[in-house]
C-alpha positions as CSV (number, residue, x, y, z in Angstrom):
1,M,-44.2,3.4,13.8
2,T,-40.5,2.9,13.5
3,E,-40.1,2.8,17.2
4,V,-42.8,0.1,17.5
5,L,-41.1,-2.1,15.0
6,R,-37.7,-1.6,16.7
7,D,-39.2,-2.6,20.1
8,E,-40.7,-5.8,18.7
9,A,-37.5,-6.8,16.8
10,P,-36.2,-10.3,17.8
11,A,-33.3,-10.6,20.2
12,P,-29.9,-11.2,18.7
13,G,-29.3,-14.8,17.8
14,T,-33.0,-15.6,17.3
15,D,-33.8,-17.8,14.4
16,T,-36.4,-15.6,12.8
17,H,-37.0,-18.0,9.9
18,A,-37.7,-20.9,12.2
19,H,-39.9,-18.7,14.4
20,A,-41.9,-17.5,11.4
21,N,-42.4,-21.1,10.1
22,A,-43.3,-22.7,13.4
23,F,-46.5,-24.7,12.7
24,S,-46.9,-23.2,9.3
25,R,-47.4,-25.4,6.3
26,N,-43.7,-25.0,5.5
27,D,-42.6,-26.3,8.9
28,R,-40.5,-29.4,8.3
29,S,-40.0,-30.3,11.9
30,H,-41.3,-33.6,13.3
31,I,-44.1,-31.9,15.2
32,G,-44.9,-29.5,12.3
33,V,-45.3,-32.3,9.7
34,W,-47.4,-34.3,12.2
35,W,-49.7,-31.3,12.8
36,W,-50.4,-30.7,9.1
37,T,-50.9,-34.3,8.2
38,T,-53.3,-35.2,11.1
39,D,-57.0,-34.7,11.0
40,H,-57.7,-31.6,13.1
41,L,-61.4,-32.1,13.5
42,M,-60.8,-35.6,14.8
43,L,-58.1,-34.3,17.2
44,G,-60.5,-31.7,18.4
45,A,-63.3,-34.3,19.0
46,L,-60.9,-36.6,20.9
47,G,-59.6,-33.8,22.9
48,A,-63.1,-32.8,23.9
49,L,-63.9,-36.3,25.0
50,I,-60.8,-36.5,27.1
51,G,-61.7,-33.1,28.7
52,L,-65.3,-34.1,29.4
53,G,-64.1,-37.3,30.9
54,V,-62.0,-35.4,33.4
55,M,-64.8,-33.0,34.1
56,L,-67.3,-35.8,34.8
57,S,-64.7,-37.6,37.0
58,F,-64.6,-34.5,39.3
59,A,-68.4,-34.8,39.5
60,A,-68.5,-38.5,40.3
61,S,-65.3,-38.8,42.5
62,P,-66.6,-37.5,45.8
63,A,-69.4,-40.0,46.0
64,A,-67.1,-42.9,45.0
65,A,-64.4,-41.8,47.5
66,S,-66.9,-41.5,50.3
67,R,-68.3,-45.0,49.6
68,L,-64.8,-46.4,49.9
69,G,-63.9,-44.3,52.9
70,L,-61.1,-42.4,51.2
71,P,-60.1,-39.1,52.9
72,D,-59.6,-37.2,49.6
73,P,-62.9,-36.7,47.9
74,F,-61.2,-36.0,44.6
75,H,-59.0,-39.1,44.8
76,F,-60.4,-40.6,41.6
77,A,-60.6,-37.2,39.8
78,I,-56.9,-36.5,40.3
79,R,-55.9,-39.9,39.1
80,Q,-58.2,-39.5,36.1
81,L,-56.5,-36.2,35.3
82,I,-53.1,-38.0,35.4
83,F,-54.4,-40.8,33.2
84,A,-55.8,-38.3,30.8
85,G,-52.5,-36.6,30.4
86,M,-50.7,-39.9,29.9
87,S,-53.4,-41.0,27.4
88,T,-53.0,-37.8,25.4
89,A,-49.2,-38.2,25.3
90,M,-49.7,-41.8,24.2
91,L,-52.2,-40.8,21.5
92,M,-49.9,-38.1,20.1
93,A,-46.7,-40.2,20.2
94,V,-48.3,-43.2,18.5
95,S,-50.1,-41.1,15.9
96,M,-46.6,-39.9,14.7
97,L,-45.6,-43.4,13.7
98,T,-45.5,-44.7,10.1
99,P,-47.7,-47.7,9.2
100,R,-44.6,-49.9,9.5
101,G,-44.0,-48.5,13.0
102,I,-47.7,-49.2,13.9
103,R,-47.3,-52.9,12.8
104,R,-44.1,-53.2,14.9
105,A,-45.7,-51.6,17.9
106,A,-48.8,-53.8,17.5
107,F,-46.7,-57.0,17.4
108,F,-44.8,-56.2,20.7
109,V,-48.0,-55.0,22.5
110,Y,-49.9,-58.1,21.4
111,V,-47.1,-60.5,22.5
112,I,-46.7,-58.8,25.9
113,A,-50.5,-58.6,26.5
114,V,-51.0,-62.2,25.6
115,V,-48.2,-63.4,27.9
116,I,-49.6,-61.4,30.8
117,M,-53.2,-62.7,30.1
118,A,-51.9,-66.2,30.1
119,T,-50.5,-65.7,33.6
120,L,-53.6,-64.1,35.1
121,P,-55.1,-67.4,36.3
122,F,-52.1,-67.8,38.5
123,I,-51.1,-64.2,39.6
124,G,-54.1,-62.1,38.6
125,H,-56.5,-60.2,40.8
126,E,-60.0,-61.6,41.0
127,A,-63.0,-59.2,41.2
128,K,-66.7,-59.9,40.6
129,G,-66.0,-63.5,39.6
130,A,-63.4,-62.7,36.9
131,T,-59.6,-62.5,36.9
132,R,-58.8,-59.8,34.4
133,W,-56.4,-57.6,36.2
134,L,-52.8,-57.5,37.4
135,H,-51.7,-55.5,40.3
136,I,-48.4,-53.5,39.7
137,G,-47.6,-51.3,42.7
138,G,-50.6,-49.0,43.1
139,F,-51.8,-49.5,39.5
140,T,-54.2,-52.2,38.3
141,L,-53.5,-53.3,34.7
142,Q,-56.0,-54.9,32.4
143,P,-53.9,-56.4,29.6
144,S,-56.9,-57.2,27.4
145,E,-57.5,-53.5,26.9
146,F,-54.1,-53.2,25.1
147,M,-54.4,-56.5,23.3
148,K,-57.6,-55.3,21.4
149,P,-56.0,-52.6,19.1
150,A,-52.8,-54.6,18.7
151,L,-54.8,-57.7,17.5
152,I,-56.9,-55.6,15.1
153,V,-53.7,-54.2,13.5
154,L,-52.0,-57.6,13.2
155,V,-54.9,-59.4,11.7
156,S,-55.5,-56.6,9.2
157,W,-51.9,-56.9,8.2
158,M,-52.2,-60.6,7.8
159,F,-55.4,-60.4,5.8
160,A,-53.8,-57.8,3.5
161,E,-50.7,-60.0,3.0
162,G,-52.8,-63.0,2.3
163,Q,-54.8,-61.2,-0.4
164,K,-51.6,-60.4,-2.3
165,G,-51.4,-64.0,-3.4
166,E,-47.7,-64.3,-2.6
167,G,-48.0,-67.5,-0.6
168,V,-48.4,-65.9,2.8
169,P,-51.1,-67.8,4.8
170,G,-52.4,-64.5,6.1
171,V,-56.0,-65.6,6.8
172,S,-54.8,-68.6,8.8
173,I,-52.4,-66.6,10.8
174,G,-55.0,-63.9,11.4
175,F,-57.5,-66.5,12.7
176,T,-54.8,-68.1,14.9
177,L,-54.1,-64.7,16.5
178,Y,-57.8,-64.1,17.0
179,L,-58.4,-67.6,18.5
180,I,-55.6,-67.2,21.0
181,A,-57.0,-63.8,22.1
182,V,-60.6,-65.2,22.4
183,T,-59.5,-68.3,24.3
184,L,-57.6,-66.2,26.9
185,L,-60.6,-63.8,27.2
186,L,-63.1,-66.6,27.8
187,L,-60.8,-68.1,30.5
188,E,-61.0,-64.9,32.5
189,P,-64.0,-64.9,31.6
190,D,-64.8,-61.7,29.7
191,V,-67.6,-62.3,27.2
192,G,-68.1,-58.6,26.5
193,Q,-64.6,-58.0,25.3
194,T,-64.8,-61.2,23.2
195,V,-67.9,-59.8,21.5
196,L,-66.1,-56.5,20.9
197,I,-63.0,-57.9,19.3
198,T,-65.1,-60.3,17.2
199,I,-67.1,-57.4,15.7
200,A,-63.9,-55.5,15.0
201,F,-62.2,-58.6,13.7
202,G,-65.2,-59.1,11.3
203,A,-64.8,-55.5,10.1
204,A,-61.1,-56.0,9.3
205,F,-62.0,-59.3,7.6
206,W,-64.6,-57.6,5.4
207,M,-62.5,-54.5,4.7
208,A,-59.6,-56.7,3.6
209,G,-61.7,-58.0,0.7
210,V,-62.1,-61.5,1.9
211,P,-64.8,-63.4,0.0
212,M,-68.3,-62.7,1.3
213,T,-68.9,-66.4,2.0
214,W,-66.1,-66.4,4.5
215,V,-67.5,-63.2,6.2
216,I,-71.0,-64.9,6.4
217,G,-69.4,-68.0,7.8
218,L,-67.5,-66.0,10.5
219,G,-70.8,-64.3,11.4
220,V,-72.6,-67.6,11.8
221,V,-69.9,-69.1,14.0
222,A,-69.6,-65.9,16.1
223,V,-73.4,-65.8,16.8
224,S,-73.4,-69.5,17.7
225,V,-70.5,-69.0,20.1
226,L,-72.2,-66.0,21.6
227,M,-75.4,-67.9,22.2
228,S,-73.5,-70.8,23.8
229,T,-72.1,-68.4,26.4
230,Y,-75.6,-68.2,27.8
231,F,-75.4,-71.8,28.8
232,V,-71.7,-72.0,29.7
233,F,-71.2,-69.0,31.9
234,D,-73.5,-68.5,34.9
235,H,-72.9,-64.7,35.0
236,V,-74.0,-64.4,31.4
237,H,-77.1,-66.4,32.1
238,A,-77.9,-64.3,35.1
239,R,-77.5,-61.0,33.3
240,V,-79.6,-62.1,30.3
241,Q,-82.4,-63.4,32.7
242,K,-82.2,-60.1,34.6
243,F,-82.6,-58.2,31.4
244,I,-85.5,-60.3,30.2
245,N,-87.3,-60.5,33.5
246,P,-86.3,-57.4,35.5
247,D,-89.2,-57.9,38.0
248,T,-87.7,-61.2,39.2
249,A,-84.1,-60.0,39.8
250,D,-82.1,-57.4,41.5
251,T,-81.7,-54.5,39.0
252,H,-80.5,-51.9,41.5
253,Q,-77.7,-50.5,39.3
254,I,-79.5,-50.2,36.0
255,T,-82.7,-48.9,37.7
256,R,-80.8,-46.2,39.5
257,A,-78.9,-45.3,36.3
258,S,-82.2,-45.1,34.4
259,E,-83.6,-42.8,37.1
260,A,-80.6,-40.6,36.9
261,I,-81.0,-40.2,33.2
262,A,-84.7,-39.4,33.6
263,A,-84.1,-36.9,36.4
264,G,-81.6,-34.9,34.3
265,G,-84.2,-33.8,31.9
266,L,-83.0,-31.3,29.2
267,I,-80.3,-29.4,31.1
268,G,-79.7,-31.5,34.2
269,R,-79.7,-30.8,37.9
270,G,-76.5,-28.9,37.7
271,P,-72.8,-29.6,38.2
272,G,-72.2,-31.7,41.3
273,E,-75.9,-31.9,42.1
274,G,-76.5,-35.4,41.0
275,V,-77.9,-37.8,43.7
276,M,-78.0,-41.2,42.1
277,K,-74.2,-41.5,42.0
278,R,-74.3,-41.9,45.8
279,N,-76.2,-45.1,45.4
280,V,-74.5,-46.9,42.6
281,P,-71.0,-48.5,43.1
282,D,-69.9,-48.2,39.4
283,M,-71.2,-44.7,38.6
284,N,-67.7,-43.3,38.0
285,T,-66.8,-46.2,35.7
286,D,-69.4,-48.2,33.8
287,F,-72.3,-45.8,34.5
288,I,-70.5,-42.4,34.0
289,Y,-72.9,-41.6,31.2
290,S,-75.8,-41.6,33.7
291,V,-73.9,-39.1,35.8
292,A,-73.5,-36.9,32.7
293,A,-77.2,-37.2,31.9
294,E,-78.3,-36.4,35.5
295,E,-76.1,-33.4,36.1
296,Y,-76.0,-31.9,32.6
297,G,-79.1,-33.3,31.0
298,L,-80.0,-34.4,27.5
299,V,-77.8,-31.6,26.1
300,L,-74.5,-33.1,27.3
301,S,-75.7,-36.6,26.5
302,L,-76.2,-35.6,22.8
303,I,-72.9,-33.8,22.8
304,L,-71.1,-37.0,23.9
305,I,-72.9,-39.1,21.3
306,T,-72.2,-36.5,18.6
307,L,-68.5,-36.5,19.5
308,F,-68.3,-40.3,19.3
309,A,-70.2,-40.2,16.0
310,V,-67.9,-37.6,14.5
311,V,-64.8,-39.7,15.3
312,V,-66.2,-43.0,14.1
313,V,-68.0,-41.8,10.9
314,R,-65.2,-39.5,9.8
315,G,-62.6,-42.1,10.6
316,I,-64.4,-44.8,8.6
317,L,-65.0,-42.5,5.7
318,K,-61.3,-41.5,5.6
319,S,-60.3,-45.2,6.0
320,M,-62.3,-46.2,2.9
321,K,-60.4,-43.7,0.8
322,L,-56.9,-45.1,1.7
323,S,-55.1,-46.9,-1.2
324,D,-53.2,-49.4,0.9
325,S,-55.3,-52.5,1.8
326,F,-53.7,-53.0,5.3
327,E,-54.1,-49.3,6.3
328,Q,-57.7,-49.3,5.1
329,A,-58.7,-52.5,6.9
330,A,-56.8,-51.7,10.1
331,A,-58.0,-48.1,10.4
332,A,-61.6,-48.9,9.7
333,A,-61.6,-51.8,12.2
334,L,-60.0,-49.6,14.9
335,F,-62.7,-47.0,14.5
336,V,-65.3,-49.7,14.6
337,L,-63.7,-51.0,17.8
338,F,-63.9,-47.5,19.4
339,G,-67.4,-46.9,18.3
340,Q,-68.8,-50.3,19.3
341,Q,-67.4,-49.9,22.8
342,A,-69.1,-46.5,23.2
343,L,-72.3,-47.9,21.8
344,I,-72.3,-50.9,24.2
345,N,-71.7,-48.7,27.2
346,I,-74.4,-46.2,26.3
347,A,-76.9,-49.0,25.4
348,V,-76.3,-50.5,28.9
349,N,-76.9,-47.2,30.6
350,L,-80.2,-46.8,28.6
351,A,-81.2,-50.4,29.6
352,L,-81.3,-51.4,25.9
353,I,-79.0,-54.5,26.4
354,P,-78.0,-56.6,29.4
355,T,-75.4,-55.1,31.7
356,K,-71.8,-55.4,30.8
357,G,-68.8,-54.0,32.6
358,M,-67.4,-52.0,29.7
359,T,-66.0,-48.5,29.9
360,L,-67.1,-45.5,27.9
361,P,-64.0,-44.5,25.9
362,F,-62.1,-41.6,27.4
363,I,-65.0,-40.8,29.8
364,S,-65.1,-43.6,32.3
365,Y,-62.6,-43.7,35.2
366,G,-59.7,-46.2,34.7
367,G,-56.0,-46.1,33.8
368,S,-56.0,-49.2,31.6
369,S,-59.0,-48.0,29.6
370,M,-57.6,-44.4,29.2
371,L,-54.1,-45.5,28.1
372,A,-55.5,-48.3,25.8
373,M,-57.8,-45.8,24.2
374,G,-54.9,-43.4,23.6
375,L,-53.1,-46.3,22.0
376,T,-56.1,-47.3,19.9
377,M,-56.8,-43.8,18.6
378,G,-53.1,-43.0,18.1
379,M,-52.9,-46.0,15.8
380,A,-56.0,-45.1,13.9
381,L,-54.9,-41.4,13.4
382,A,-51.4,-42.6,12.3
383,L,-53.0,-44.8,9.6
384,I,-55.3,-42.1,8.2
385,R,-52.7,-39.4,8.2
386,K,-51.8,-37.8,4.9
387,R,-48.7,-39.2,3.4
388,P,-47.3,-39.9,-0.1
389,G,-49.7,-42.3,-1.8
390,A,-52.0,-42.7,1.1
391,Y,-55.0,-41.6,-0.9
392,G,-53.6,-42.5,-4.3
393,E,-51.8,-39.2,-4.6
394,V,-49.1,-37.0,-3.1
395,E,-50.6,-34.8,-0.5
396,G,-49.6,-31.9,1.8
397,P,-46.2,-31.4,3.5
398,A,-45.7,-35.1,4.0
399,K,-44.4,-35.3,0.4
400,A,-40.9,-34.5,1.7
401,G,-40.8,-37.9,3.3
402,V,-40.4,-37.0,6.9
403,F,-42.4,-39.9,8.1
404,G,-42.0,-42.1,4.9
């Protein structure tokens, strides 16, 4: 026994105390404190979503590459793997910030995104009748994806400041930031993203404790504007008509997606055995949920929905327990943003609402979407992390003030 202990003894110069405390509750390092103040269940759910996104990308990539005549069948899968790594790094780095750091980051991201969106009519890349992207080398950037979480954080901050009664016109500033974003989105045009940020904006508005009459007024205006898009934008009119009267329009994509979901049954055709992905252009992006359902069946479909539900429900419940009004409103609205985007994508795949080019968070192929979701969830995790006074009391190892 003595010999065994002697053989396992640390080498000379090894910091045995630091080694013993690595990732323990007494670990005072930057990473250690982050680990013990971050929600582990939510980290696990987000990690599972990212992993499943990469797996499904390998399933959908060969068909997408073949359709575009690319020599490498796993072109999109390899890129998605890289995007997933970058998104994970983004999520972890941002989640280590303090609430003040989140506000600062949101300000710079919002300003940069808005400036780029303002230039898109002149230098942007047009696709499918919309100018939403900017080509930078071999990468296509969609600035509105990054603007969304930044906007939610800033308006939540302004609403919270306005509610303090210290003369800050928080509500006016918040609405101004929102109207700038909506105007630029409708110029692209991107009605779906406009609906998405309006819902999240309303959630922040309500969570900040703004009088209910204002919330109702915002809802009435939002519904009125949404209905007017049916008459203003031809593509919105066409999609609604296609949804209402599917027999009189070309519904190839949604029909194939529905067939893929039905063909999957309970356990699916098997990995890589899906056939519908060869016939639908957007199966690796907007309709990746259908690929999952066809190849892995209802089982994986329900797993995906459960993972999204865990993140959103747990996130909102934790947000409501926060003592700071800004953190509460911003965190809840970010989780609403995340959940609503997933809900819209899945609803389109199930033919429950008109088609909309919106990605499934962490699952659909796309660099902008993956990185922006890493930013969004990083901000949300940072705001609900345990820290002194966050829940009205001193909690966990954060009481030493490593993150403040």
